[in-house]
C-alpha angles and dihedrals in degrees: 000000000000093000092044091054091052091048089050091054089050090053097049093040097227142069115282127212113253121199124181123191126183143136097205107049121116133210096026096196092059092046089052090053090050092050100048098036136232101299110112092221091058092050092049091053093046117108123200117207107194114184092161128260095243123098131163110282135181104219130155142159118252121204131192118243092253121069116264118254136192090275124019114245125220090252093055090045087056089056090053091049090053091050090050090050091054093048093046092050090049092056135052098230129010133186115206112198123198132175102235138036091236093059090044091058093044095050092044091054094050094045090048089056090050101040106024135266095271094051102062136046137174126233123190142126096269092062119090118260090248092057092047093050090047091053091048092049094049091046093053093045092053095244092122126063093198143007121202109211145169122212088304090092096037100093143015100013125107106231098170123225113353120181101189140020120201120193118200108206126353113302087215092233134075092212092051092051092049092047092051096045088045088066087078127069088023097161136085108294093005123138119218110238124199138170122200119208116197112211100198141008092266088047089053089057090052093045090052089051089049092052089048091056092047091050092050093047093241124157133196112260111238119233114221109198115233113234103326106202097207092060091044091054092048092050094046090056091047092048092050092047091051099048101029093221137033136181107236090226093051092047093049091049089051091049092051090057088069110089099232090050100043091112100039108140128231089241094051092049092048090051090055091050091048093054093045092049100040100033121198135290122256134168087266096050133270119336138175098049107143102159139060108219123201101201093183097056093025096234133134132209130184123256119227092266095051099084096048090045092051093049097046096042103047119148133023102256109114119232110244121188134193120235120215115240112218124188115224141254091017095047089225115167108233102170145298137278132200116267091241090064092044096049096043094049130086136203110286096030116130124215136171124243115180108324097331134078122224134192117225114238096178145329120234132171105306094343135091112197113209143174128212107273092205094234097310114156118260117263102188108110100221138020110192116206131204098249116103122246121260116269121245092245092054091048089052090051091049088052092050091053092049091050090048091051091048091054094048104031094114093067113050096187091051091046094050091048091050092050092051091050095043099044108018091223099136133252098280094050092043091051093050091046093049094048092049098048095040090049090050091050092051092048094048096034087228139055112246111232135152088274097041114054112187124203118205126184126193142157123231129216093276093054094254114146122228130191115200117196107198103211114151094194100112134270094269089073097028094056094053092041092048093051092049092047091049092052092047092051092046092052096041098048102022093235132127114240135186119226133195133171136202132177091272107028150024120222123201114187133192117192122233114287 
């Protein structure tokens, strides 16, 4: 965005007015700098109008009648579906947000059985554009009672009047939760209304931390990347294709006006131009050369392929595709896996899909051929899901709750009262949360926090050994840490390990010997 704005100003030949509007950006000063660019005159003329992001909201945590467990059973999910049915029937229009497409389809199917086929629709990225537009149109016209959506309905789409927003599972971000709940009560004098449904005991901890942040008026701090080279290369090709010729000095000056690239060095910029003009070597010759570079006069021009490449490769969101999984020898389609798993796997690897394990026979274009692994344990090191990672602010709030429980675990009544006051989640939720975390502290003889990492080893029924590193610091760190630990163990002991990471732990597993 920042580079595109500077290129737009270069095209029109004058300064353009830039207006940013948001309720979930923090810190505002840094966002203002990003919006107006790195020129001091622009920053001096910039005006920040801060009316505060907080508005009165009606938010609460909803629990099923049965206690939450490590994984939610079908029976408890049915209780949540019944609660959703009651809330949907009590309101005119309801948005139900979930974190993955799989859950969206599952919840839509169950709510359709309870409310009728014409009352509920799904909305997510795997649906065709026609189906998504049809759901949006029916929602705005009042034909639908509820729409079950992923992030596809979170921003930028007019959904009309919505009375209630239900969130199944923590969205892992305070800003995301506020944006989704803000979809309701979106009229003058209206009050956004949201209900948060934890799906497990760990999810309850995170939901409590989320409610704590909302109550304290805290917002996730945005992370503006500093000078990403991939985006710079993409924009340089687009700029050259649009203008036919650029002076290297003029283009560098234009790039440095964008806030993330204000400190880009001459050497770094020249390296980008070198790669774009010379390409890279492959077995079939050099590829990826999009520019002609006149190193004497320091000017660049586009090659024939530059314009088409710029048009067909806009944006920085990677294309991810699903591969069909087909069971041999029948050729039966049993599901899909993300392309990352398909491309990183090899023949003989075993992975789990649903409740069954399958051995990979081969990977073809768009298809993974598998055989039944007869219950053998999975050997693939990582299985990335769709759900986003937990934000740093939310991890800090989870840590604060864990430290508070650790300080008060000897008195359950005092702890429950403190949790109710600190998080506003209600007595039943506070009691379940207290019992879970106190029980974990007793079992581990310590409360895992960001300053207290607890290692736990155990053997399962098959004799496989598992090492659990309790580190409630978020999956962004845990994934990288888990992969590095796995590689270090594999090299040091010449064994093959499995690794998995969650928001609160890393698991390293060694199969039975």
